[in-house]
C-alpha positions, -999 to 999 in steps of 0.1 A, spaced: 2 -2 -1 12 35 -10 15 64 15 -17 79 22 -33 114 31 -39 119 64 -69 141 55 -85 110 38 -91 89 73 -128 102 78 -153 98 103 -186 99 92 -222 100 113 -255 92 103 -276 118 108 -308 108 107 -308 68 116 -315 64 76 -280 58 66 -272 95 55 -237 94 63 -219 130 66 -182 137 77 -178 153 108 -171 190 101 -139 209 112 -118 175 120 -80 177 114 -67 149 130 -85 115 134 -73 79 153 -90 47 152 -80 19 171 -89 -15 182 -83 -37 211 -93 -76 222 -93 -86 256 -70 -118 263 -84 -149 280 -55 -168 298 -58 -203 297 -24 -213 310 -23 -240 331 6 -264 350 10 -282 317 17 -250 293 54 -255 296 60 -223 312 46 -203 284 13 -182 285 -17 -195 265 -45 -177 253 -79 -189 240 -84 -178 207 -113 -157 198 -126 -156 235 -120 -120 244 -141 -86 240 -134 -66 212 -137 -29 212 -128 1 190 -124 37 195 -124 68 178 -108 101 184 -104 134 167 -97 168 170 -106 198 150 -120 235 142 -155 239 160 -179 251 129 -212 248 145 -222 227 113 -253 203 119 -227 175 123 -212 193 152 -247 198 168 -257 162 158 -226 149 179 -232 172 210 -272 159 209 -260 123 207 -238 130 237 -265 144 259 -292 119 248 -268 90 254 -275 77 217 -255 52 199 -260 58 163 -243 42 132 -210 57 125 -187 51 95 -147 54 96 -130 57 59 -94 42 59 -83 51 24 -71 24 3 -80 0 28 -115 -2 41 -147 12 59 -150 5 94 -191 9 104 -210 4 134 -228 20 166 -206 39 189 -210 61 217 -198 99 221 -180 92 253 -164 129 254 -165 160 236 -142 189 247 -142 224 234 -116 248 237 -104 286 227 -77 312 231 -83 349 229 -62 352 194 -72 318 180 -100 296 168 -121 277 189 -114 239 189 -129 205 198 -120 172 210 -142 142 201 -143 104 215 -162 74 208 -164 40 219 -179 10 201 -209 0 216 -218 -31 194 -208 -53 163 -187 -36 139 -182 -45 102 -155 -40 79 -158 -38 41 -123 -36 18 -120 -10 -4 
C-alpha cells in the first residue's frame, strides 16, 4: 500500500438514522484503534509459556478526533448524541483499505479556545456493538 494523506481518514456520522452519513465537520486529526481482551488459559501443563484462548476476548474499538469548531449540523448532532446517550451508526473511512461501520457512543466532547486563536474541539467515541469491515 502506498502512502496516504491523513486528511483522507474520515469519520462519518449517520445524521438521521436512515443511513445518511456525513463527514464530521472541522476535524483536523483522527484516530481509530482496535483492541481485544486476552483470555488466559495457562495451566501447569503449559510448559512455562502463557496460553491464550483464541477468539474468546471482548473486542472494542475507539475513535478520537480533534479539529476546528464550525457549529455545523454534524457538530450539533454529535453534541445531541452525547446528551441523549444515543449510539448511532458511524463510519470510518480508511483510505485504500476499507470502511469500518457500526454503533458508537460519544464518550467525550471537549471545547477549547484562546483569545487570539480559533475555537477547537476534541471528540472521543467507543464502540457500542458489533462492527463491520468492508474492504475498498
